[in-house]
NULUM-463422 format. One record per residue (C-alpha): residue number from 1; x, y, z. Coordinates in Angstrom, 1 decimal. Layout:
{resi: NUM	px: X	py: Y	pz: Z} .
...
//
This chain:
{resi: 1	px: -4.9	py: -1.9	pz: -16.6} .
{resi: 2	px: -3.9	py: -4.6	pz: -18.8} .
{resi: 3	px: -4.2	py: -4.1	pz: -22.7} .
{resi: 4	px: -5.2	py: -7.0	pz: -25.6} .
{resi: 5	px: -2.3	py: -8.1	pz: -28.0} .
{resi: 6	px: -4.4	py: -6.3	pz: -30.8} .
{resi: 7	px: -4.9	py: -3.1	pz: -28.9} .
{resi: 8	px: -2.8	py: -0.6	pz: -31.2} .
{resi: 9	px: -0.1	py: 2.4	pz: -29.9} .
{resi: 10	px: -2.4	py: 4.8	pz: -31.2} .
{resi: 11	px: -5.4	py: 2.9	pz: -29.2} .
{resi: 12	px: -3.5	py: 3.0	pz: -26.1} .
{resi: 13	px: -3.0	py: 6.2	pz: -26.0} .
{resi: 14	px: -6.3	py: 7.6	pz: -26.4} .
{resi: 15	px: -7.5	py: 4.5	pz: -23.7} .
{resi: 16	px: -5.1	py: 6.1	pz: -22.0} .
{resi: 17	px: -6.4	py: 10.3	pz: -22.4} .
{resi: 18	px: -10.0	py: 9.1	pz: -20.8} .
{resi: 19	px: -8.4	py: 7.8	pz: -17.7} .
{resi: 20	px: -6.1	py: 10.4	pz: -17.2} .
{resi: 21	px: -8.4	py: 12.2	pz: -14.9} .
{resi: 22	px: -8.5	py: 9.4	pz: -12.7} .
{resi: 23	px: -4.8	py: 10.0	pz: -12.2} .
{resi: 24	px: -2.3	py: 7.3	pz: -12.6} .
{resi: 25	px: -3.2	py: 4.0	pz: -14.4} .
{resi: 26	px: 0.1	py: 1.7	pz: -15.1} .
{resi: 27	px: 0.1	py: -0.5	pz: -17.6} .
{resi: 28	px: 0.6	py: -4.4	pz: -16.0} .
{resi: 29	px: 0.8	py: -7.6	pz: -17.5} .
{resi: 30	px: -2.5	py: -9.5	pz: -17.5} .
{resi: 31	px: -0.9	py: -12.3	pz: -15.6} .
{resi: 32	px: -0.2	py: -10.0	pz: -12.8} .
{resi: 33	px: -3.4	py: -7.8	pz: -12.9} .
{resi: 34	px: -4.6	py: -9.2	pz: -10.0} .
{resi: 35	px: -1.8	py: -9.3	pz: -7.9} .
{resi: 36	px: -1.6	py: -5.6	pz: -8.5} .
{resi: 37	px: -5.4	py: -4.9	pz: -7.8} .
{resi: 38	px: -5.0	py: -7.0	pz: -4.3} .
{resi: 39	px: -1.3	py: -4.8	pz: -3.6} .
{resi: 40	px: -2.6	py: -1.1	pz: -5.2} .
{resi: 41	px: -6.4	py: -1.7	pz: -5.1} .
{resi: 42	px: -7.1	py: -3.2	pz: -1.9} .
{resi: 43	px: -3.8	py: -2.1	pz: -0.2} .
{resi: 44	px: -5.2	py: 1.1	pz: 1.2} .
{resi: 45	px: -7.9	py: -1.1	pz: 3.3} .
{resi: 46	px: -5.1	py: -2.9	pz: 4.8} .
{resi: 47	px: -4.2	py: 0.3	pz: 6.2} .
{resi: 48	px: -6.5	py: 2.7	pz: 7.1} .
{resi: 49	px: -8.1	py: 0.7	pz: 10.0} .
{resi: 50	px: -4.8	py: 1.2	pz: 11.8} .
{resi: 51	px: -3.6	py: 4.3	pz: 10.4} .
{resi: 52	px: -7.3	py: 5.8	pz: 11.8} .
{resi: 53	px: -6.4	py: 4.0	pz: 15.7} .
{resi: 54	px: -3.1	py: 6.3	pz: 15.2} .
{resi: 55	px: -5.1	py: 9.6	pz: 14.9} .
{resi: 56	px: -7.4	py: 8.6	pz: 17.7} .
{resi: 57	px: -4.3	py: 7.4	pz: 19.8} .
{resi: 58	px: -2.4	py: 10.7	pz: 19.2} .
{resi: 59	px: -5.6	py: 12.9	pz: 19.6} .
{resi: 60	px: -5.9	py: 11.2	pz: 23.0} .
{resi: 61	px: -2.0	py: 12.2	pz: 23.6} .
{resi: 62	px: -3.4	py: 15.9	pz: 22.8} .
{resi: 63	px: -2.7	py: 16.8	pz: 19.3} .
{resi: 64	px: -4.5	py: 18.2	pz: 17.4} .
{resi: 65	px: -6.2	py: 17.7	pz: 13.6} .
{resi: 66	px: -3.0	py: 19.7	pz: 11.9} .
{resi: 67	px: -0.2	py: 17.5	pz: 13.5} .
{resi: 68	px: -2.3	py: 14.5	pz: 13.9} .
{resi: 69	px: -2.5	py: 14.8	pz: 9.8} .
{resi: 70	px: 1.1	py: 16.7	pz: 9.7} .
{resi: 71	px: 2.6	py: 13.6	pz: 11.3} .
{resi: 72	px: 0.7	py: 11.0	pz: 10.2} .
{resi: 73	px: 1.5	py: 12.0	pz: 6.5} .
{resi: 74	px: 5.0	py: 12.8	pz: 6.5} .
{resi: 75	px: 5.6	py: 9.4	pz: 9.1} .
{resi: 76	px: 4.2	py: 7.1	pz: 6.6} .
{resi: 77	px: 6.0	py: 8.2	pz: 3.7} .
{resi: 78	px: 9.2	py: 8.5	pz: 5.4} .
{resi: 79	px: 8.1	py: 4.7	pz: 6.5} .
{resi: 80	px: 7.8	py: 3.6	pz: 3.1} .
{resi: 81	px: 10.3	py: 6.1	pz: 1.3} .
{resi: 82	px: 12.8	py: 3.9	pz: 4.1} .
{resi: 83	px: 11.5	py: 0.9	pz: 3.6} .
{resi: 84	px: 11.6	py: 1.0	pz: 0.0} .
{resi: 85	px: 14.7	py: 3.4	pz: -1.3} .
{resi: 86	px: 17.0	py: 3.5	pz: 1.4} .
{resi: 87	px: 19.4	py: 0.8	pz: 0.2} .
{resi: 88	px: 19.1	py: -1.2	pz: 3.2} .
{resi: 89	px: 17.3	py: -5.0	pz: 4.0} .
{resi: 90	px: 14.2	py: -5.0	pz: 5.2} .
{resi: 91	px: 15.2	py: -6.5	pz: 8.7} .
{resi: 92	px: 17.7	py: -3.2	pz: 9.1} .
{resi: 93	px: 14.6	py: -0.9	pz: 8.2} .
{resi: 94	px: 12.6	py: -2.3	pz: 10.7} .
{resi: 95	px: 15.5	py: -2.3	pz: 13.5} .
{resi: 96	px: 16.1	py: 1.2	pz: 12.9} .
{resi: 97	px: 14.0	py: 2.6	pz: 15.5} .
{resi: 98	px: 14.7	py: 0.5	pz: 19.0} .
{resi: 99	px: 11.7	py: 0.9	pz: 20.5} .
{resi: 100	px: 9.0	py: -2.0	pz: 19.2} .
{resi: 101	px: 5.5	py: -1.2	pz: 20.8} .
{resi: 102	px: 3.7	py: -3.5	pz: 18.9} .
{resi: 103	px: 6.7	py: -6.2	pz: 18.1} .
{resi: 104	px: 4.3	py: -9.1	pz: 19.8} .
{resi: 105	px: 1.5	py: -8.5	pz: 17.8} .
{resi: 106	px: 4.2	py: -8.5	pz: 14.7} .
{resi: 107	px: 3.6	py: -12.4	pz: 13.8} .
{resi: 108	px: -0.1	py: -12.3	pz: 14.5} .
{resi: 109	px: -0.7	py: -9.4	pz: 12.5} .
{resi: 110	px: 2.0	py: -10.3	pz: 9.1} .
{resi: 111	px: 0.4	py: -13.9	pz: 9.5} .
{resi: 112	px: -3.0	py: -12.3	pz: 8.4} .
{resi: 113	px: -1.3	py: -10.8	pz: 5.6} .
{resi: 114	px: 0.2	py: -14.2	pz: 4.4} .
{resi: 115	px: -2.5	py: -16.2	pz: 4.9} .
{resi: 116	px: -5.7	py: -14.4	pz: 4.1} .
{resi: 117	px: -4.7	py: -12.3	pz: 0.8} .
{resi: 118	px: -3.0	py: -15.5	pz: -0.7} .
{resi: 119	px: -5.9	py: -17.1	pz: -0.6} .
{resi: 120	px: -8.0	py: -14.0	pz: -2.0} .
{resi: 121	px: -5.7	py: -13.7	pz: -5.0} .
{resi: 122	px: -6.7	py: -17.7	pz: -5.6} .
{resi: 123	px: -10.5	py: -17.0	pz: -5.6} .
{resi: 124	px: -10.2	py: -14.3	pz: -8.1} .
{resi: 125	px: -7.0	py: -15.7	pz: -10.3} .
{resi: 126	px: -9.0	py: -17.1	pz: -13.5} .
//
């Protein structure tokens, strides 16, 4: 969320209390609001279809729903933690696992991120 300059700290606290049941509601500068929304608000849509495809493939390997859920949760959380908190450069993180079955498709997928998301950002940015 972003607050107008005339909002008092007491008003900010009251609004925060109203939003608390909905979960986290970080404050960001108004100039960054659209970028933050593209990252966090729409972000799951960039990943859900890929994670669901992994679930379906894993089921075909004989894993049950509980094994898939636990494995996917651990893998995704660990991947994010490794990228953001390991202290390694992104290229070094991406080189930690030597077998990359989808490597030849990475440029196409990252190309979508680098073309579609900036174009959407330009559409929604005031």
